[in-house]
C-alpha positions as CSV (number, residue, x, y, z in Angstrom):
1,M,-134.6,89.6,88.2
2,T,-135.8,89.0,91.7
3,D,-136.3,92.7,92.4
4,T,-138.3,93.1,89.2
5,L,-140.6,90.2,90.2
6,V,-141.0,91.8,93.7
7,D,-141.8,95.2,92.1
8,R,-144.3,93.7,89.8
9,R,-146.0,91.8,92.6
10,R,-146.2,94.9,94.8
11,E,-147.6,96.9,91.9
12,Q,-150.3,94.3,91.5
13,L,-150.9,94.3,95.2
14,L,-151.4,98.1,95.1
15,M,-153.7,97.8,92.2
16,E,-155.8,95.3,94.1
17,L,-156.1,97.6,97.1
18,R,-156.9,100.7,95.0
19,T,-159.5,98.9,93.0
20,S,-161.3,97.3,95.9
21,G,-160.7,100.0,98.6
22,G,-159.1,97.4,100.8
23,R,-158.5,93.6,101.0
24,R,-157.7,90.9,103.6
25,V,-154.3,89.3,103.6
26,V,-155.8,85.9,102.9
27,D,-157.6,87.2,99.8
28,L,-154.5,89.1,98.5
29,A,-152.4,85.9,98.9
30,A,-155.0,83.9,96.9
31,S,-155.2,86.5,94.2
32,L,-151.4,87.0,93.9
33,R,-150.8,83.2,94.3
34,V,-148.2,83.8,97.0
35,S,-148.0,83.0,100.7
36,R,-149.6,85.1,103.4
37,A,-146.2,85.8,104.9
38,T,-145.1,87.2,101.5
39,V,-148.1,89.5,101.4
40,R,-147.5,90.7,105.0
41,R,-143.8,91.5,104.2
42,D,-144.9,93.5,101.1
43,L,-147.5,95.4,103.1
44,I,-144.9,96.3,105.8
45,D,-142.6,97.7,103.1
46,L,-145.4,99.5,101.3
47,E,-146.7,101.0,104.5
48,Q,-143.2,102.3,105.3
49,E,-143.3,104.0,101.8
50,G,-146.6,105.6,102.7
51,L,-148.5,103.7,100.0
52,V,-150.9,101.6,102.2
53,Q,-152.2,101.4,105.7
54,R,-152.3,98.0,107.4
55,V,-155.4,97.2,109.4
56,R,-156.3,94.1,111.3
57,G,-156.3,91.2,108.9
58,G,-155.5,93.3,105.8
59,A,-154.8,96.7,104.3
60,I,-156.3,99.7,102.7
61,P,-154.9,102.3,100.3
62,A,-153.0,105.2,102.0
63,G,-155.0,108.0,100.5
64,G,-152.0,110.4,101.0
65,S,-151.8,110.3,104.8
66,A,-149.0,109.1,107.1
67,P,-149.1,105.3,107.6
68,A,-148.8,105.7,111.4
69,D,-152.5,106.6,111.5
70,H,-153.4,103.0,110.9
71,T,-150.9,100.9,113.0
72,P,-152.5,97.7,114.2
73,P,-154.4,98.0,117.4
74,A,-152.5,95.2,119.1
75,R,-149.4,97.4,119.2
76,P,-149.9,100.4,121.6
77,H,-148.2,103.6,120.7
78,P,-147.8,107.0,122.3
79,A,-150.6,109.4,121.9
80,A,-150.0,112.1,119.3
81,P,-149.9,115.7,120.4
82,G,-153.5,117.0,120.6
83,L,-156.4,114.9,121.6
84,G,-154.8,111.5,121.5
85,T,-155.7,108.4,119.6
86,L,-159.2,107.4,118.4
87,G,-160.1,103.7,118.0
88,L,-162.3,103.0,114.9
89,L,-164.2,99.7,114.6
90,V,-165.8,99.0,111.2
91,P,-167.1,95.7,109.6
92,S,-165.0,96.2,106.5
93,A,-162.5,98.4,104.7
94,T,-164.3,97.9,101.3
95,Y,-167.4,99.2,99.5
96,Y,-169.4,101.5,101.8
97,Y,-166.7,102.1,104.4
98,P,-163.6,103.6,102.7
99,Q,-165.2,107.0,102.5
100,I,-166.4,106.8,106.2
101,I,-162.8,105.9,107.2
102,A,-161.5,108.8,105.1
103,G,-163.9,111.2,106.8
104,V,-162.8,110.0,110.3
105,R,-159.2,110.4,109.4
106,A,-159.6,113.8,107.9
107,A,-161.5,115.1,111.0
108,A,-158.9,113.5,113.3
109,A,-155.9,114.9,111.4
110,A,-157.4,118.4,111.5
111,R,-157.3,118.3,115.3
112,A,-153.9,116.5,115.7
113,A,-155.4,113.2,116.6
114,R,-154.5,109.7,115.4
115,V,-156.7,106.8,114.3
116,V,-156.3,103.1,114.9
117,I,-158.6,100.9,112.8
118,S,-159.9,97.4,113.6
119,L,-162.1,95.3,111.4
120,S,-164.8,92.9,112.6
121,D,-165.2,91.2,109.2
122,Y,-169.0,91.3,109.7
123,A,-168.6,88.8,112.6
124,H,-170.8,90.0,115.5
125,E,-169.0,87.6,117.9
126,Q,-165.8,89.6,117.4
127,D,-167.2,92.8,118.6
128,A,-166.2,92.4,122.2
129,E,-162.7,91.2,121.3
130,R,-162.1,94.0,118.9
131,I,-163.4,96.6,121.4
132,M,-161.1,95.4,124.1
133,E,-158.1,95.3,121.8
134,L,-158.7,98.9,120.9
135,R,-159.0,99.8,124.6
136,H,-155.7,98.0,125.4
137,A,-154.1,99.8,122.6
138,G,-154.5,103.0,124.7
139,V,-157.1,104.8,122.6
140,A,-158.8,107.8,124.2
141,G,-162.3,107.1,122.7
142,L,-164.1,104.8,120.3
143,L,-165.9,105.1,117.0
144,V,-168.0,102.0,116.3
145,A,-170.0,100.6,113.4
146,S,-171.1,97.2,114.5
147,P,-171.5,94.4,111.9
148,H,-175.2,93.7,112.1
149,G,-178.1,96.1,111.6
150,H,-178.5,99.8,112.1
151,G,-179.4,99.2,115.8
152,L,-176.6,98.3,118.1
153,T,-177.2,95.0,120.0
154,P,-177.5,95.3,123.9
155,Q,-174.4,93.1,124.2
156,T,-172.2,95.4,122.1
157,Y,-173.6,98.5,123.9
158,A,-172.7,96.8,127.2
159,H,-169.2,96.1,126.0
160,L,-168.7,99.7,125.0
161,T,-170.0,101.2,128.3
162,A,-167.8,98.7,130.2
163,T,-164.6,100.2,128.7
164,G,-165.2,103.5,130.5
165,L,-164.3,105.3,127.3
166,P,-166.4,107.9,125.5
167,F,-167.8,106.4,122.3
168,V,-169.8,107.5,119.2
169,L,-171.7,105.2,116.9
170,I,-171.3,105.5,113.1
171,E,-174.3,104.5,111.0
172,R,-175.7,102.8,114.1
173,R,-178.2,103.7,116.8
174,P,-178.3,102.4,120.4
175,P,-180.6,99.4,121.2
176,N,-182.9,101.7,123.2
177,P,-183.6,105.1,121.5
178,F,-183.8,106.8,124.9
179,L,-180.2,105.9,125.9
180,P,-177.9,108.9,126.2
181,C,-175.8,107.8,123.2
182,E,-174.1,109.9,120.6
183,F,-174.1,108.9,116.9
184,A,-173.9,110.1,113.4
185,V,-176.1,108.4,110.8
186,T,-177.4,108.7,107.3
187,D,-181.2,109.1,107.2
188,H,-181.9,106.3,104.8
189,R,-185.7,106.7,105.0
190,Q,-185.2,110.3,103.7
191,G,-183.0,108.9,101.0
192,A,-185.7,106.6,99.8
193,Y,-188.3,109.4,100.0
194,T,-186.1,111.7,98.0
195,A,-185.7,109.1,95.2
196,I,-189.4,108.4,95.0
197,R,-190.3,112.1,95.0
198,H,-187.9,112.6,92.1
199,L,-189.6,109.8,90.1
200,Q,-193.0,111.3,91.0
201,E,-191.9,114.7,89.7
202,L,-191.0,112.9,86.4
203,G,-194.6,111.8,86.1
204,H,-194.6,108.3,87.7
205,R,-197.6,107.5,89.8
206,R,-196.4,104.1,91.0
207,V,-192.9,103.3,92.1
208,A,-191.6,99.8,92.9
209,L,-188.9,98.9,95.5
210,F,-186.3,96.2,95.4
211,T,-184.0,95.6,98.3
212,N,-181.3,92.9,98.9
213,G,-181.9,91.8,102.5
214,S,-179.3,94.2,104.0
215,P,-179.8,96.0,107.3
216,T,-180.7,99.1,105.3
217,A,-183.7,97.4,103.6
218,A,-186.1,98.0,106.5
219,L,-185.3,101.7,106.5
220,L,-185.8,102.0,102.8
221,Q,-189.1,100.2,103.0
222,Q,-190.2,102.7,105.7
223,G,-189.2,105.6,103.4
224,H,-191.0,104.0,100.5
225,T,-194.2,103.6,102.5
226,A,-194.0,107.2,103.7
227,A,-193.5,108.5,100.2
228,V,-196.4,106.6,98.8
229,R,-198.6,108.0,101.5
230,H,-197.4,111.6,101.6
231,L,-197.0,112.0,97.9
232,E,-200.4,110.4,97.3
233,L,-199.0,107.8,94.9
234,A,-201.1,104.9,93.7
235,P,-200.6,101.9,96.1
236,G,-199.8,98.3,95.1
237,A,-196.5,98.8,93.4
238,P,-194.2,95.7,93.9
239,V,-192.0,95.7,97.0
240,I,-189.6,92.7,97.0
241,D,-186.7,91.8,99.2
242,S,-184.3,89.2,97.9
243,G,-182.9,88.1,101.3
244,R,-179.2,88.5,100.3
245,P,-178.5,85.6,97.9
246,N,-175.0,85.4,96.4
247,L,-174.6,88.0,93.6
248,G,-175.0,86.4,90.2
249,S,-176.4,83.2,91.6
250,A,-179.4,81.4,90.1
251,E,-181.4,82.4,93.3
252,A,-180.5,86.1,92.8
253,I,-181.5,86.0,89.1
254,S,-184.8,84.5,90.1
255,H,-185.5,87.4,92.4
256,Y,-184.7,89.9,89.6
257,D,-187.0,88.1,87.2
258,R,-189.8,87.9,89.8
259,F,-189.4,91.7,90.3
260,L,-189.6,92.5,86.6
261,D,-192.6,90.2,86.2
262,A,-194.3,92.0,89.0
263,C,-193.5,95.4,87.5
264,Q,-194.7,94.4,84.1
265,G,-197.8,92.8,85.5
266,T,-198.8,95.9,87.4
267,S,-197.7,98.4,84.7
268,V,-195.1,99.9,87.0
269,R,-192.4,101.8,85.1
270,A,-190.2,103.2,87.8
271,A,-188.2,101.5,90.6
272,L,-185.8,102.2,93.5
273,V,-183.2,99.4,93.8
274,H,-180.8,98.7,96.6
275,S,-177.9,98.3,96.0
276,D,-175.9,99.5,93.0
277,H,-174.8,95.9,92.3
278,D,-178.5,94.8,92.3
279,A,-179.5,97.7,90.0
280,I,-176.8,96.7,87.5
281,E,-177.7,93.0,87.6
282,L,-181.4,94.0,87.3
283,M,-180.5,96.1,84.2
284,R,-178.8,93.0,82.7
285,R,-182.0,90.9,83.2
286,M,-184.0,93.8,81.6
287,A,-181.7,93.6,78.5
288,A,-182.3,89.9,78.3
289,R,-186.0,90.7,77.9
290,G,-185.4,93.4,75.4
291,L,-186.1,96.1,78.0
292,R,-184.1,99.2,78.6
293,A,-183.8,102.0,81.2
294,P,-185.3,104.5,81.4
295,D,-187.7,103.8,78.4
296,D,-189.2,100.7,79.8
297,L,-188.3,101.0,83.5
298,A,-186.9,104.1,85.1
299,L,-184.3,103.1,87.7
300,I,-182.7,104.8,90.7
301,A,-180.0,102.9,92.6
302,Y,-179.1,103.3,96.3
303,D,-175.5,103.7,97.5
304,D,-173.8,105.4,94.5
305,E,-170.6,103.3,94.8
306,I,-170.5,102.0,91.3
307,A,-173.7,103.3,89.9
308,C,-172.0,105.5,87.3
309,L,-170.3,102.4,85.8
310,A,-173.5,100.8,84.6
311,D,-174.2,100.4,80.8
312,V,-176.8,103.1,81.3
313,P,-175.3,105.3,84.1
314,L,-177.6,105.0,87.1
315,T,-179.2,107.8,88.9
316,A,-178.4,107.1,92.5
317,V,-179.0,108.1,96.1
318,A,-175.6,108.9,97.6
319,P,-175.4,108.6,101.4
320,P,-172.9,111.3,102.7
321,K,-170.4,108.6,103.8
322,H,-167.4,110.9,104.2
323,D,-169.4,113.5,106.2
324,V,-170.9,110.8,108.4
325,G,-167.3,109.7,109.4
326,A,-166.2,113.3,109.9
327,Q,-169.2,114.2,112.0
328,A,-168.8,111.1,114.2
329,A,-165.1,111.8,114.7
330,G,-166.0,115.5,115.5
331,L,-168.5,114.5,118.2
332,L,-165.9,112.2,119.9
333,L,-163.1,114.8,119.6
334,D,-165.4,117.5,121.1
335,R,-166.2,115.1,124.0
336,L,-162.5,114.5,124.6
337,E,-161.6,118.2,124.3
338,Q,-164.4,119.0,126.8
339,S,-163.1,116.4,129.3
340,A,-159.5,117.6,129.0
341,S,-160.4,121.2,129.5
342,G,-162.8,120.8,132.3
343,R,-165.5,122.8,130.5
344,P,-169.2,122.2,131.3
345,L,-170.5,118.9,130.1
346,L,-171.7,118.9,126.5
347,P,-175.3,117.8,125.7
348,V,-175.7,114.4,124.0
349,R,-175.7,115.0,120.3
350,Q,-177.3,112.8,117.6
351,V,-176.6,113.7,114.0
352,H,-178.8,112.7,111.1
353,L,-177.5,113.5,107.6
354,Q,-179.6,113.4,104.5
355,P,-178.4,111.7,101.4
356,R,-178.4,113.5,98.0
357,L,-179.6,112.4,94.7
358,V,-177.1,112.2,91.8
359,V,-179.1,112.3,88.5
360,R,-177.7,110.4,85.6
361,D,-179.4,108.7,82.6
362,S,-181.3,105.7,84.1
363,C,-184.4,107.6,85.3
364,G,-184.8,109.8,82.2
365,G,-184.6,113.0,84.4
366,S,-181.6,114.7,82.9
367,K,-179.4,114.7,79.8
368,Q,-176.6,116.1,82.0
369,P,-174.6,113.5,83.9
370,D,-174.0,113.7,87.6
371,R,-176.4,116.5,88.3
372,H,-176.8,116.7,92.1
373,V,-180.2,117.4,93.6
374,N,-180.7,118.7,97.1
375,F,-184.3,118.7,98.0
376,G,-185.8,121.2,100.5
377,L,-182.6,123.3,100.8
């Protein structure tokens, strides 16, 4: 009987991880109604079976790779044959980041390198501690996505340079654009522009923008402004930022209603909405008013994590998350390879990747689901 209960608990634990993309030990313990020690024991056993990878404070699904790729950074291990071990610092193992992590791991595995992951849990004050933990774990170089904003803080940049290790930023830029710093990023301004151009090609002359206060919001606003100007759209469409209220809260609902009021008041019938969650919640508020996408308001979501699960599947801008991770790891591996071989110093490389548009039903642009649009190629 005990074995059956353990098996059921571990099956539920695996389902939690696969559904969310990764969870913290404290959250898993609360969800399963067991102690944190029990969850940690289960994760150790599941990692040995190759089903999960433990990361600092939690775990992520294995994705078919050897669990040694994600041993905790506090436990140094010998470098794998090849280019050694890469340290990866990300704010979270959920939502946006699982595909980035997968891209890093795929690029590293292709060149016989290992990956050690550390999570900052969106706590900026933990940056220095996590960076030093990775350094003491014996990593050969660092891949870093800091928790706040698309621009790295001067303090975090100083901590990175102080390690003496080569490093590459992921979805982040240095605090000073003239610093010789390598990075791989999504061009979110281009993503917004692409979405608005698609709506313009469907006949919309005014396109509203809703953002949720995330670090990406400012870049999307810049892309929206550029699109209105370059595409010669009519000005004055609503641009509203909610400031990141709790999803589903009364405050969040008030922002959605204010946005819909502004769209109806200005006869705007198309909008770009960041994020997927917000677009889905906005669609619910539309339904409460008897409105529907795309007939009353054509919608494009930004992120494409859960956009296809909406009642009306959402057309969405999809940042190339896997490719961003793979490109960043490739930059770092090239740097390590160059250093080991004594070849001439590589130039500093900064990679900007354009998102793609996945056309579904919510903007009225296609009857065929999941049609990918690559503009300008």
